[in-house]
C-alpha positions as CSV (number, residue, x, y, z in Angstrom):
1,M,146.2,65.7,-93.4
2,T,144.6,66.3,-90.1
3,R,144.1,69.9,-91.0
4,L,142.3,68.9,-94.2
5,L,140.0,66.5,-92.4
6,C,139.0,69.4,-90.1
7,L,138.1,71.6,-93.0
8,P,134.3,71.1,-92.6
9,L,134.6,73.0,-89.4
10,L,135.8,76.0,-91.4
11,L,133.0,75.7,-93.8
12,W,130.3,76.6,-91.3
13,P,130.4,80.4,-92.1
14,A,130.3,79.6,-95.8
15,A,127.4,77.3,-95.3
16,A,125.6,79.9,-93.3
17,F,126.2,82.4,-96.1
18,A,124.9,79.9,-98.7
19,Q,121.9,79.3,-96.6
20,D,121.1,83.0,-96.4
21,L,121.6,83.3,-100.1
22,E,119.3,80.3,-100.6
23,Q,116.5,81.9,-98.6
24,V,116.8,85.1,-100.7
25,T,116.9,83.8,-104.2
26,L,118.0,80.2,-104.9
27,D,114.9,78.3,-103.7
28,R,112.7,80.4,-105.9
29,S,114.7,81.3,-109.0
30,G,117.8,79.2,-109.3
31,P,118.4,75.5,-110.0
32,A,119.4,73.3,-107.1
33,T,122.7,72.6,-108.7
34,L,123.7,76.2,-108.3
35,K,123.7,75.8,-104.5
36,L,126.2,72.9,-104.8
37,V,128.4,74.9,-107.2
38,I,128.5,77.8,-104.7
39,L,129.5,75.5,-101.8
40,L,132.1,73.8,-104.0
41,V,133.6,77.1,-105.1
42,V,133.8,78.3,-101.4
43,F,135.3,74.9,-100.5
44,L,138.0,75.1,-103.2
45,I,138.8,78.7,-102.3
46,I,139.5,77.7,-98.7
47,L,141.6,74.8,-99.7
48,F,143.8,76.8,-102.1
49,T,144.2,79.7,-99.8
50,M,145.6,77.5,-97.0
51,R,149.4,77.5,-96.8
52,R,151.6,74.5,-96.9
53,V,148.9,72.3,-98.3
54,R,150.0,70.1,-101.2
55,L,147.7,69.2,-104.1
56,P,147.8,65.4,-103.4
57,D,146.7,66.1,-99.8
58,I,143.8,68.2,-101.1
59,V,142.7,65.5,-103.5
60,R,143.0,62.8,-100.8
61,S,141.0,64.8,-98.3
62,A,138.3,65.7,-100.9
63,A,138.0,62.0,-101.8
64,I,137.5,61.0,-98.2
65,W,134.8,63.6,-97.6
66,L,133.1,62.7,-100.9
67,A,133.1,59.0,-99.8
68,I,131.6,59.9,-96.4
69,L,129.0,62.1,-98.1
70,A,128.1,59.3,-100.6
71,G,127.8,56.8,-97.7
72,L,125.4,59.0,-95.8
73,V,123.3,59.7,-98.9
74,A,123.1,55.9,-99.6
75,L,122.1,55.2,-96.0
76,Y,119.4,57.8,-96.1
77,A,118.1,56.6,-99.6
78,Y,117.9,53.0,-98.5
79,R,116.8,53.6,-94.9
80,V,113.4,51.8,-95.3
81,P,114.7,48.5,-96.7
82,L,117.7,48.6,-94.2
83,E,115.3,49.1,-91.3
84,S,113.2,46.1,-92.6
85,V,116.3,44.0,-92.8
86,G,117.3,45.0,-89.3
87,R,113.9,44.0,-87.9
88,E,114.1,40.7,-89.6
89,M,117.5,40.0,-88.1
90,V,116.2,40.9,-84.6
91,S,113.2,38.6,-85.0
92,V,115.4,35.7,-86.1
93,L,118.1,36.2,-83.5
94,L,115.6,36.8,-80.7
95,P,112.5,34.6,-81.3
96,G,109.5,36.0,-79.3
97,T,110.5,39.6,-80.0
98,A,107.5,41.4,-81.5
99,V,108.5,43.3,-84.6
100,T,106.2,45.8,-86.4
101,Q,106.1,45.5,-90.2
102,S,103.7,47.5,-92.3
103,G,101.4,48.0,-89.3
104,D,101.3,44.3,-88.4
105,V,103.1,42.6,-85.5
106,V,105.3,39.7,-86.5
107,V,106.8,37.1,-84.2
108,R,109.1,34.3,-85.3
109,R,108.5,30.7,-84.1
110,A,110.7,29.8,-81.1
111,F,113.2,27.0,-81.2
112,R,110.9,24.7,-79.3
113,G,108.3,25.0,-82.1
114,Q,105.8,27.3,-80.3
115,F,105.1,31.0,-80.8
116,I,106.4,32.7,-77.7
117,L,105.5,36.4,-77.5
118,D,107.1,39.0,-75.3
119,G,104.2,41.1,-74.1
120,R,103.1,43.4,-71.2
121,V,100.1,43.2,-68.9
122,N,99.3,46.4,-67.0
123,E,102.8,47.5,-67.9
124,A,104.4,44.4,-66.4
125,P,106.5,42.2,-68.7
126,V,104.8,38.8,-69.5
127,E,105.9,36.0,-71.7
128,F,102.9,34.5,-73.6
129,I,102.4,31.3,-75.6
130,F,100.1,31.9,-78.6
131,D,97.2,29.5,-78.0
132,T,94.0,29.6,-80.1
133,G,92.7,26.7,-78.0
134,A,92.5,28.9,-74.9
135,S,89.2,30.8,-74.7
136,L,90.7,33.4,-72.4
137,V,94.0,35.1,-71.8
138,V,95.4,33.1,-68.9
139,L,98.1,34.4,-66.6
140,S,100.4,32.2,-64.6
141,N,100.3,32.9,-60.9
142,A,103.8,34.5,-61.0
143,D,102.9,36.8,-64.0
144,A,99.6,37.8,-62.2
145,A,101.6,38.9,-59.2
146,R,103.9,41.0,-61.4
147,A,100.9,42.6,-63.1
148,G,99.6,43.8,-59.7
149,F,97.2,41.0,-58.5
150,D,97.4,39.5,-55.1
151,P,97.2,35.7,-55.7
152,Q,96.2,35.1,-52.1
153,N,93.0,37.2,-52.4
154,L,91.8,35.8,-55.7
155,D,88.7,33.6,-56.0
156,Y,89.6,30.5,-58.0
157,R,86.1,29.5,-58.6
158,V,85.8,28.8,-62.4
159,P,86.4,25.2,-63.4
160,V,88.4,24.7,-66.6
161,M,89.8,21.6,-68.4
162,T,93.5,21.6,-69.3
163,A,95.8,19.0,-70.7
164,A,96.7,18.0,-67.2
165,G,93.0,17.6,-66.2
166,M,90.4,19.6,-64.4
167,T,91.4,22.7,-62.4
168,R,90.1,26.1,-61.4
169,V,91.0,29.6,-62.3
170,A,90.2,33.1,-61.0
171,P,88.4,35.4,-63.4
172,V,89.8,38.9,-63.7
173,R,89.8,41.8,-66.1
174,L,93.1,43.2,-67.3
175,D,93.5,46.9,-67.8
176,E,95.7,46.4,-70.9
177,V,97.4,43.6,-72.8
178,R,100.2,44.8,-75.1
179,V,102.1,42.8,-77.7
180,G,104.5,44.9,-79.8
181,D,102.6,48.0,-80.9
182,I,99.2,46.3,-80.4
183,A,97.5,47.3,-77.2
184,I,94.0,45.9,-76.2
185,R,92.3,47.4,-73.1
186,R,89.8,45.8,-70.7
187,V,90.6,42.2,-71.6
188,R,88.7,39.4,-69.9
189,A,91.2,36.9,-68.5
190,A,91.9,34.3,-65.8
191,I,94.6,33.6,-63.4
192,A,95.9,30.1,-62.8
193,Q,96.4,28.6,-59.4
194,P,100.0,28.4,-58.1
195,G,101.9,25.6,-59.9
196,D,99.2,25.0,-62.5
197,L,100.7,27.1,-65.4
198,E,104.3,27.8,-66.1
199,T,103.9,30.3,-69.1
200,S,100.9,32.6,-69.6
201,L,98.6,31.9,-72.6
202,L,97.6,34.5,-75.2
203,G,94.0,33.3,-75.8
204,M,91.0,34.3,-77.7
205,T,89.8,37.2,-75.6
206,F,92.9,39.0,-77.0
207,L,93.0,37.4,-80.4
208,D,89.3,38.0,-81.2
209,R,89.7,41.7,-80.8
210,L,92.3,41.9,-83.6
211,S,91.4,42.5,-87.2
212,G,93.1,39.3,-88.0
213,Y,95.9,36.8,-87.2
214,E,97.6,34.1,-89.2
215,V,100.5,31.7,-89.2
216,R,102.8,32.1,-92.3
217,R,105.2,29.1,-92.1
218,D,107.5,30.1,-89.2
219,R,106.0,33.6,-88.6
220,L,102.9,34.6,-86.6
221,V,101.3,37.8,-88.0
222,L,98.9,39.8,-85.8
223,S,96.9,42.6,-87.4
224,P,95.6,45.4,-85.1
């Protein structure tokens, strides 16, 4: 049985011969089924010329390889819907993971009811809250430090009103803000003072530069 399962290794010379034959005549003059017939005949010749191989073993081995071939063909034929299903599973199991679907970036609502997005600022990982009420992209002090800013040398001069009251932020310009496959360069932003903001905000200076965005029940869809 082991010898039979190893038969594909013996078929490489036959396959090479069939490929050469295909380049000469089959692709231009013969039907595609003729190629399969040639390979099948070579396969059967090798099987029946092997000694001490019983017919039931031949049938069993052929059935195994046909099942493997059918499975590979099915996976290839349905690769697009399977990929879509896989992405949906990832977005459900890992809320916040940006998944690209038909060119759009889709994020599932987090368990706490907000849209949390895993993004990058200047190549540094940053977790954002989707916030249309924020006029700017606002980085927490810790995220700003990861993105390459020195919080000690920032000028916190711009007054802003937050849910906790009046505070001040430091205006900056980010080289790049990326969410999934969407990357926006030269984004106006602000950096919060230490202790003022726990999670960075994905505000309108990023969202206004998209072609569109919308909430569809438990999904946030960003269109580049």
